[in-house]
C-alpha positions as CSV (number, residue, x, y, z in Angstrom):
1,M,0.0,184.4,108.9
2,S,-0.5,188.1,109.8
3,P,0.5,189.2,113.2
4,D,-2.1,189.4,116.0
5,P,-3.5,193.0,115.8
6,F,-4.1,192.9,119.6
7,N,-0.5,191.9,120.6
8,A,0.4,195.5,121.6
9,L,-2.5,195.8,124.0
10,N,-2.7,194.6,127.6
11,P,-4.8,191.5,128.1
12,D,-7.1,193.4,130.5
13,Q,-7.5,196.2,128.0
14,T,-11.1,196.8,126.9
15,V,-11.8,197.3,123.2
16,R,-14.9,197.9,121.2
17,V,-15.0,195.6,118.2
18,L,-16.9,194.6,115.0
19,P,-18.3,192.5,113.4
20,R,-20.4,191.2,116.2
21,H,-20.4,187.5,115.0
22,L,-16.7,187.2,115.4
23,A,-16.3,189.0,118.8
24,G,-16.5,186.0,121.0
25,P,-19.1,185.2,123.7
26,G,-18.3,188.0,126.1
27,A,-19.4,188.1,129.7
28,L,-21.9,185.2,129.8
29,D,-23.7,186.0,133.0
30,L,-27.5,185.6,133.5
31,H,-28.0,189.3,134.2
32,T,-26.9,190.0,130.6
33,A,-28.6,187.2,128.8
34,W,-31.9,187.1,130.7
35,P,-33.6,190.5,131.1
36,F,-36.5,189.0,132.9
37,P,-38.3,190.6,135.9
38,F,-37.3,188.1,138.5
39,D,-38.8,190.4,141.2
40,D,-42.2,190.2,139.4
41,D,-43.3,186.5,139.4
42,W,-40.6,185.2,137.0
43,H,-38.8,182.3,138.6
44,L,-35.1,181.3,138.6
45,H,-34.3,177.7,139.4
46,P,-30.7,176.5,139.7
47,A,-30.4,172.8,139.1
48,D,-27.6,170.2,139.2
49,K,-24.2,170.6,137.5
50,G,-24.6,174.4,137.0
51,K,-27.9,174.2,135.0
52,V,-30.2,177.2,135.5
53,F,-33.9,177.6,134.4
54,A,-35.8,180.8,134.0
55,I,-39.6,180.2,133.9
56,S,-42.5,182.5,133.2
57,P,-45.3,183.0,135.6
58,C,-47.7,180.9,133.4
59,A,-45.0,178.1,133.1
60,R,-45.5,177.9,129.3
61,L,-42.2,179.7,128.6
62,W,-38.8,178.7,129.9
63,T,-35.2,179.3,129.1
64,L,-32.3,177.0,130.2
65,F,-28.6,177.4,130.5
66,V,-26.5,174.3,130.6
67,P,-22.8,174.9,131.0
68,E,-20.4,172.4,129.4
69,P,-16.9,174.1,129.8
70,D,-15.0,171.1,128.4
71,K,-16.9,171.1,125.1
72,R,-16.1,173.3,122.1
73,N,-19.4,175.2,122.3
74,K,-19.1,175.6,126.1
75,G,-22.7,174.5,126.6
76,T,-26.1,175.6,125.5
77,W,-28.8,178.3,126.0
78,T,-32.3,177.1,125.0
79,I,-35.6,178.8,124.8
80,G,-38.7,176.6,124.9
81,V,-42.4,177.4,124.6
82,S,-45.5,175.1,125.2
83,R,-49.2,175.8,124.7
84,V,-49.9,174.4,128.2
85,P,-47.7,174.5,131.3
86,F,-44.7,172.2,130.9
87,G,-46.4,170.6,127.9
88,H,-45.0,169.4,124.5
89,L,-42.8,172.1,122.9
90,A,-44.5,174.2,120.3
91,W,-41.0,175.5,119.2
92,Q,-37.6,176.0,120.6
93,I,-34.3,177.8,120.0
94,P,-31.0,176.4,121.1
95,F,-27.9,178.6,121.1
96,D,-24.3,177.5,121.6
97,A,-22.9,179.1,124.8
98,T,-20.2,180.6,122.6
99,T,-22.8,182.8,120.9
100,P,-22.1,186.5,121.6
101,V,-24.1,187.3,124.8
102,E,-25.4,190.6,123.3
103,L,-27.3,188.6,120.7
104,L,-28.8,186.4,123.4
105,H,-29.9,189.4,125.3
106,D,-31.6,191.0,122.3
107,V,-33.5,187.8,121.6
108,H,-34.6,187.3,125.2
109,A,-35.7,191.0,125.4
110,E,-37.9,190.5,122.3
111,L,-39.2,187.3,123.8
112,L,-40.2,189.2,126.9
113,D,-42.0,191.7,124.7
114,L,-43.9,188.9,122.9
115,Y,-44.8,187.4,126.2
116,S,-46.8,190.5,127.1
117,D,-49.3,189.3,124.4
118,R,-48.9,185.6,124.7
119,D,-50.8,184.7,121.5
120,R,-47.9,186.2,119.6
121,L,-45.8,183.4,120.9
122,F,-47.8,181.0,118.7
123,E,-49.4,183.1,115.9
124,D,-46.7,185.6,114.8
125,E,-47.7,187.4,111.6
126,T,-44.3,188.9,110.9
127,A,-43.3,188.5,107.2
128,P,-40.3,186.2,106.7
129,H,-38.3,188.9,105.0
130,E,-38.1,190.9,108.2
131,G,-35.9,188.1,109.5
132,Y,-33.1,189.1,107.1
133,A,-33.9,192.5,105.8
134,L,-31.4,194.3,108.0
135,L,-28.6,191.9,106.9
136,L,-29.1,192.8,103.3
137,G,-28.9,196.5,104.2
138,R,-25.5,195.8,105.9
139,G,-23.9,194.3,102.8
140,W,-24.6,190.6,103.5
141,S,-24.8,188.5,100.3
142,H,-27.9,186.5,99.3
143,D,-28.0,183.1,97.6
144,V,-31.3,181.3,96.9
145,K,-31.3,177.5,96.2
146,T,-34.0,175.5,94.5
147,D,-34.0,173.1,97.5
148,G,-36.0,175.6,99.4
149,T,-33.2,177.4,101.2
150,Q,-31.7,180.9,101.0
151,T,-28.5,181.8,102.7
152,F,-27.1,185.2,103.8
153,L,-23.4,185.5,104.3
154,A,-21.4,188.2,106.1
155,P,-19.2,190.4,103.9
156,E,-16.0,188.6,105.0
157,G,-17.7,185.2,104.6
158,L,-17.3,184.2,108.3
159,G,-20.9,184.2,109.4
160,G,-24.3,183.5,108.0
161,V,-28.0,183.0,108.3
162,R,-29.9,180.2,106.5
163,H,-33.6,180.3,106.0
164,R,-35.7,177.3,104.9
165,Y,-38.5,179.0,103.1
166,A,-40.0,175.8,101.7
167,I,-41.2,173.9,104.8
168,S,-42.9,170.9,103.1
169,G,-41.3,167.7,104.3
170,S,-38.5,169.5,106.1
171,S,-37.2,168.2,109.5
172,G,-34.5,170.7,110.0
173,P,-34.7,174.2,111.6
174,A,-36.6,177.0,109.9
175,W,-33.6,179.3,110.5
176,R,-30.0,178.7,111.3
177,A,-27.3,181.3,112.2
178,W,-23.6,180.8,112.8
179,G,-20.3,182.6,113.2
180,G,-17.2,181.4,111.4
181,Y,-17.3,178.9,108.6
182,L,-20.5,176.8,108.3
183,S,-18.4,173.6,108.2
184,E,-16.7,174.5,111.6
185,P,-18.6,177.3,113.2
186,H,-17.5,179.2,116.3
187,W,-21.2,179.3,117.4
188,Q,-24.6,178.3,116.1
189,A,-28.2,179.0,116.8
190,H,-31.2,177.0,115.5
191,F,-34.8,178.3,115.3
192,S,-37.3,175.5,114.9
193,F,-40.4,175.8,112.7
194,G,-43.1,177.7,114.6
195,T,-40.6,180.1,116.1
196,P,-42.0,183.7,115.8
197,T,-40.2,185.5,113.0
198,K,-40.1,188.5,115.4
199,L,-37.4,186.6,117.4
200,V,-35.4,185.8,114.2
201,A,-35.6,189.5,113.2
202,A,-34.4,190.6,116.7
203,F,-31.5,188.2,116.4
204,S,-30.5,189.2,112.9
205,A,-30.8,192.9,113.7
206,S,-28.4,192.4,116.7
207,L,-26.2,190.2,114.5
208,G,-25.9,192.8,111.8
209,S,-25.8,195.9,114.1
210,T,-22.9,198.3,113.6
211,E,-22.9,199.1,117.4
212,P,-19.5,197.7,118.5
213,L,-19.3,195.1,121.3
214,H,-17.1,195.6,124.5
215,R,-14.5,192.9,125.0
216,T,-11.3,192.6,126.9
217,V,-8.3,191.6,124.7
218,Q,-7.9,188.3,126.6
219,D,-11.5,187.3,125.8
220,I,-11.3,187.8,122.0
221,P,-10.9,184.4,120.3
222,F,-7.5,184.0,118.6
223,H,-9.0,182.5,115.5
224,T,-11.1,185.6,114.8
225,R,-8.7,188.4,115.7
226,Q,-7.4,189.1,112.2
227,H,-11.0,189.7,111.0
228,L,-12.0,192.2,113.7
229,F,-12.2,196.0,113.5
230,V,-11.2,197.8,116.6
231,A,-13.5,200.8,117.1
232,T,-12.1,202.2,120.3
233,T,-10.1,201.2,123.3
234,A,-11.1,202.0,126.9
235,A,-10.1,201.5,130.5
236,K,-10.1,198.1,132.1
237,Q,-13.6,196.7,132.7
238,P,-15.0,194.1,135.0
239,P,-13.8,190.5,134.2
240,S,-15.8,188.5,131.7
241,Y,-17.2,185.0,131.5
242,S,-18.9,184.1,134.8
243,P,-21.8,182.1,133.4
244,A,-23.2,180.9,136.7
245,V,-23.7,184.4,138.2
246,L,-27.3,184.6,139.4
247,P,-29.5,187.6,139.9
248,A,-29.1,189.0,143.4
249,A,-32.4,187.8,144.8
250,A,-33.6,184.5,143.3
251,P,-37.2,183.8,144.2
252,A,-38.0,180.6,146.0
253,A,-39.0,177.6,144.1
254,G,-42.5,176.2,144.1
255,Q,-44.2,179.5,143.3
256,I,-45.0,178.9,139.7
257,R,-48.5,179.7,138.7
């Protein structure tokens, strides 16, 4: 086994690394993952055992964080959308809490943009190829199967996106993304049928971005270190992984409309 390329660095040293899908989750605080206007009718609802909901003013869109620190995936972030307030889900996206937080941020930012024209949450006209076009431009491989799936793998083979383009009779997700080997991923995300392709495109664009991610050495997973490229090092940054950090002024409950 090759030596750890980060051994010579202080654990508190901040580095900028690529590829993104192997960088580890980063600072999983709500400020970073949820760019919602909580001072403008969006509602934040802490619940039991560290769970936290973010709910739109119309109560048709919500996101949920459930921490499970003793599990391999450390918990789950989930986006859910209904056609009527608190109704049956039209579609949903669960992410492992080990998903890089920058990817979560970019999906939620796109979600907020879609929410500005709420019909786009249910009737997205984005072509499927936009969900993976950027990955092809970044050197990801492409394999099409006759079972109705196509798979895009990262250049080093430790990350991927799978698209079910033939939906007839399918009960699985329309899109699936992961970091690491598919048989034992470091993180996973599942986009159910009905999920706007715009959100998939935002996720894959963030996934394949060449903008390095900031991490402290101590927060980079040991099992991915040999596959990371260090872009730059920087001074010590604020500590990472504080998933229960709430926005400074959480609105009171009971104001949903």
